C-alpha positions in Angstrom: 97.7 121.0 81.5 99.9 123.7 83.0 99.3 127.3 83.7 101.3 128.4 80.7 98.3 127.3 78.6 95.9 129.5 80.5 95.5 133.0 78.9 95.0 136.2 80.8 97.1 135.3 83.8 98.0 138.3 86.0 101.1 136.5 87.4 104.6 136.6 86.0 104.8 133.9 83.3 108.1 132.6 84.6 106.4 131.4 87.7 103.5 129.6 86.0 104.8 126.2 84.9 103.3 123.0 83.4 102.7 120.1 85.7 105.5 118.2 83.9 107.9 120.7 85.6 107.3 118.9 88.9 108.9 115.8 87.4 112.1 117.8 86.6 112.8 119.8 89.8 116.4 119.9 91.1 115.3 117.7 94.0 114.6 114.9 91.5 117.2 115.6 88.8 120.2 116.3 91.0 119.2 114.6 94.3 117.1 111.7 93.1 114.4 112.6 95.6 111.1 110.9 94.5 108.3 113.3 93.6 106.0 112.0 96.3 108.7 112.6 98.9 109.4 116.1 97.6 105.7 117.1 97.7 105.3 115.6 101.2 108.3 117.7 102.4 107.0 120.8 100.7 103.7 120.4 102.5 105.6 120.0 105.8 107.7 123.1 105.0 104.6 125.2 104.3 103.0 123.9 107.5 106.1 125.0 109.4 106.0 128.3 107.6 102.4 128.9 108.6 103.2 128.1 112.3 106.0 130.6 112.2 103.7 133.2 110.8 100.9 132.6 113.3 103.4 132.8 116.2 104.8 136.0 114.8 101.2 137.4 114.5 101.7 138.1 110.7 98.8 139.1 108.5 97.5 136.3 106.3 98.7 138.0 103.1 102.3 137.9 104.3 102.0 134.2 104.8 100.5 133.7 101.4 103.5 135.5 99.9 106.0 133.5 101.9 104.4 130.2 101.0 104.4 131.1 97.3 108.1 132.0 97.5 108.7 128.7 99.2 107.4 126.7 96.2 109.1 129.0 93.7 112.4 128.4 95.6 112.2 124.6 95.3 111.4 124.8 91.6 115.0 126.0 91.3 116.8 124.4 94.2 116.9 121.0 95.9 115.5 120.0 99.2 118.7 118.1 99.8 120.8 121.3 99.6 118.5 123.6 101.5 116.5 122.4 104.5 112.8 123.2 104.3 112.7 124.9 107.8 115.6 127.2 106.9 113.9 128.2 103.7 110.5 128.6 105.4 112.0 130.9 108.0 113.8 132.9 105.3 110.6 133.3 103.3 108.8 134.5 106.4 111.6 137.0 107.2 111.7 138.3 103.7 107.9 138.6 103.6 107.9 140.7 106.8 110.0 143.2 104.9 108.3 143.3 101.5 104.8 143.2 103.0 105.6 146.0 105.5 104.9 144.0 108.6 108.5 143.9 109.8 109.8 141.5 112.5 113.3 141.4 113.9 115.6 138.7 112.6 116.2 137.6 116.2 112.4 137.2 116.8 112.0 135.1 113.7 115.0 133.0 114.8 113.6 132.5 118.3 110.3 131.4 117.1 112.0 129.0 114.6 114.0 127.5 117.4 110.9 127.2 119.6 108.9 125.4 116.9 111.7 123.0 116.3 112.2 122.3 120.0 108.5 122.4 120.6 108.8 124.9 123.5 107.5 128.4 124.2 109.6 131.1 122.6 109.9 132.7 126.0 112.0 129.6 127.0 114.6 130.4 124.3 117.4 132.7 125.3 117.7 135.8 123.2 121.4 135.5 122.8 121.8 131.7 123.0 123.9 129.7 120.6 120.9 128.1 118.9 119.4 131.5 118.2 122.7 132.8 116.7 122.9 129.7 114.5 119.3 130.1 113.4 119.9 133.7 112.4 122.9 132.7 110.3 120.9 129.9 108.7 118.0 132.3 107.9 120.4 134.9 106.4 122.2 132.3 104.3 118.9 130.9 103.0 117.6 134.4 102.3 120.5 135.1 100.1 119.9 132.1 98.0 116.1 132.8 98.1 116.7 136.3 96.6 118.7 134.8 93.8 116.1 132.1 93.1 113.3 134.7 93.0 115.4 137.0 90.7 114.2 139.7 93.1 110.7 139.3 91.8 108.6 139.8 94.9 105.2 140.2 93.3 102.7 137.6 94.4 98.9 137.3 93.7 96.9 135.2 96.0 93.7 133.2 95.4 92.3 134.8 98.6 92.2 138.2 96.9 90.2 136.7 94.1 87.8 135.1 96.6 87.3 138.5 98.3 86.2 139.9 94.9 83.9 136.9 94.4 82.4 137.2 97.9 81.8 141.0 97.5 79.5 140.5 94.5 76.8 138.9 96.6 75.5 138.0 100.0 76.5 134.4 99.8 76.3 131.5 102.2 78.9 132.2 105.0 79.6 128.5 105.3 80.5 128.2 101.6 82.8 131.2 101.9 84.5 129.8 105.0 85.1 126.5 103.3 86.4 128.2 100.2 88.7 130.4 102.2 90.1 127.4 104.1 90.6 125.4 101.0 92.6 128.2 99.5 94.9 128.1 102.6 95.3 124.4 102.1 96.2 124.9 98.4 99.5 126.5 99.5 100.5 123.2 101.0 100.6 122.0 97.3 102.6 123.5 94.4 99.4 124.9 92.8 100.6 128.4 93.2 103.4 127.8 90.7 101.1 125.9 88.3 97.9 128.0 87.9 96.8 131.6 88.2 95.1 132.6 91.5 91.6 133.0 89.9 91.7 129.4 88.7 92.6 128.2 92.2 90.0 130.4 93.8 87.3 129.1 91.5 88.2 125.5 92.2 88.1 126.2 96.0 84.7 127.8 95.7 83.3 125.0 93.6 84.6 122.3 96.0 83.3 124.3 99.0 79.8 124.3 97.5 80.0 120.5 97.1 81.2 120.0 100.6 78.5 122.2 102.1 75.7 120.4 100.1 77.0 117.1 101.5 76.4 113.6 100.3 72.9 114.4 99.2 74.2 116.5 96.4 73.4 114.9 93.1 75.6 117.2 91.0 79.2 116.1 90.4 82.2 118.3 90.2 82.4 117.6 86.5 78.9 118.9 86.0 79.6 122.0 88.1 82.4 123.1 85.8 81.2 121.8 82.5 80.2 124.1 79.6 76.5 124.9 79.5 74.4 123.2 76.9 74.2 125.1 73.6 71.2 127.4 73.4 68.7 127.1 70.6 67.9 130.8 70.8 69.8 133.6 69.0 73.0 134.8 70.6 72.6 137.7 73.0 75.1 140.2 74.4 76.8 139.0 77.6 75.0 140.0 80.7 76.6 141.9 83.5 74.4 140.3 86.1 76.0 137.2 87.5 74.2 134.1 88.5 72.8 133.5 92.0 75.6 132.8 94.5 73.7 129.5 95.2 74.1 128.5 91.6 76.6 125.6 91.1 78.1 127.6 88.2 78.4 130.9 90.0 82.2 131.0 90.2 82.6 129.9 86.6 80.2 132.6 85.4 81.8 135.2 87.7 85.3 134.7 86.2 83.9 134.1 82.7 86.2 131.2 82.1 86.7 129.8 78.6 87.1 126.1 77.9 90.9 126.0 78.5 90.4 127.7 81.9 87.6 125.4 83.0 89.9 122.5 82.1 92.5 124.0 84.4 89.9 124.3 87.2 89.2 120.6 86.8 92.9 119.9 87.2 93.2 122.0 90.3 90.3 120.1 91.8 92.0 116.8 91.1 95.2 117.9 92.7 93.5 119.2 95.8 91.5 116.0 96.2 94.7 114.0 95.6 96.4 115.9 98.4 93.6 115.3 100.9 93.4 111.6 99.9 97.2 111.2 100.5 96.7 111.7 104.2 95.8 109.0 106.7 92.0 109.2 106.6 91.8 106.0 108.6 93.8 107.6 111.4 94.6 111.2 112.4 93.1 112.7 109.3 89.8 110.8 109.5 88.0 114.1 109.4 89.0 114.4 105.7 87.2 111.2 104.7 84.0 113.0 103.5 86.1 115.2 101.2 88.1 112.3 99.9 84.9 110.5 98.9 84.0 113.3 96.5 84.5 112.1 92.9 87.0 114.3 91.1 86.2 115.8 87.7 87.2 114.0 84.6 90.6 115.1 83.2 93.0 113.7 80.6 95.1 110.8 82.1 98.3 111.8 83.9 100.7 110.4 86.4 99.5 110.7 90.0 101.3 113.4 92.0 100.6 112.3 95.5 101.1 108.9 97.2 99.6 108.1 100.6 101.7 110.0 103.2 102.1 107.0 105.5 103.6 105.0 102.6 105.9 107.9 101.9 107.1 108.0 105.5 107.8 104.3 105.6 109.3 104.1 102.1 111.6 107.1 102.3 112.0 107.9 106.0 111.2 111.4 107.2 113.8 113.4 109.0 113.3 116.5 111.0 115.8 119.3 111.5 118.5 117.2 113.2 118.5 113.5 113.8 114.9 112.8 114.8 112.5 110.8 112.6 108.8 111.4 112.5 106.3 108.7 113.3 102.8 108.7 112.0 101.2 110.0 115.1 103.4 113.1 115.1 105.7 112.0 117.9 109.5 112.0 117.5 111.8 109.1 117.5 115.4 109.5 118.5 116.7 112.7 120.1 114.4 114.0 122.8 115.7 117.6 122.3 114.4 117.8 118.8 110.7 117.6 118.0 108.8 117.4 114.8 107.5 120.7 113.4 104.1 119.2 112.5 101.6 118.0 115.0 98.2 119.2 113.8 95.1 119.3 116.0 92.2 118.7 113.6 89.2 120.9 114.3 86.3 118.4 113.9 82.8 119.6 113.3 79.7 117.6 114.1 78.5 117.5 110.5 80.6 116.3 107.6 83.7 116.2 109.8 86.0 118.7 108.0 85.8 122.1 109.6 86.7 125.3 107.8 89.0 127.9 109.3 87.0 130.0 111.7 88.0 132.9 113.9 85.2 132.1 116.3 83.1 135.2 115.7 80.1 136.0 113.6 81.4 138.9 111.5 81.2 138.7 107.7 84.9 138.9 107.0 87.0 135.7 106.4 89.5 134.9 109.2 93.0 136.3 109.0 95.0 133.3 110.0 95.1 129.6 109.3 94.2 127.0 111.8 96.2 123.7 111.8 93.9 120.9 110.8 95.9 118.7 108.4 98.1 115.9 109.8 101.3 115.9 107.8 103.5 114.2 110.3 
């Protein structure tokens, strides 16, 4: 089920596509790139984009915008024609202008070069050849990006919906942190071009509740988003008082979802869990194992989107920006001057293993920048 079937979307309808559209992207139709390879490279591209944004000290909303544009771009262009790192940098550079957090082109190019070479930006010469080439690549990609976006720069983020959700109650900080982190992770998938932000936000909150409750939770995801049992009493006017934030149906009640929208929440939960399960939970991503064990909600049968990332790497070969190939442990093979853009450092907690993004302080506001946890190398 695609977002075009979900009524009441606040996003432009041209950017909300059915899941079937993922099987007809230019990467597949013109370049014969398998879907599992395309989704893997998209995740790597967004990870690179986030790293650029963090190094440039961009606000989180600018990175959300850039990541959404990245996925929109590849619904209309092939990964074979435009390298993910060039497009990621172009999305970041454009977002700094539209979101009024401007950065100089040279600064973006320097950070891009530093991330590719895995060195400190201070070690990159301001007017070196590599920076000049990076600037040209960013500008060329930006020109194509503007055309692909049809100059439609409006983006709505699930984080904004989560803020509204959080502000309605004094909820559990741990659930809020997990939901906030899951919403970040959602940008590594194409969910932002499939479903409205509130659908994604609700799915992240429901999954966060399940994670916090842990293995002892007896309520499945399907039960958490199912329709309530019919009441034997007479109909009553809808109440403006939402359920307790600890209620398993709090997010569903808050957004007042109908049957179609709840089915979409179920689909989002399935895609998120597929994405987590695709990583090497027996190796670098073992901290995701507790999440992967969660039973996804029941949905109509469909083709699986994600294949295990180690299998994708071995089957298709994964190239970086240049001639290097990525190994499963994140190290590079080949040229020593080029390094992979992804080498996550999972933040492990002592409890269930998966740690939500945290800024290290005790204030009530969600953190403003992502922390690399997922191993996509």
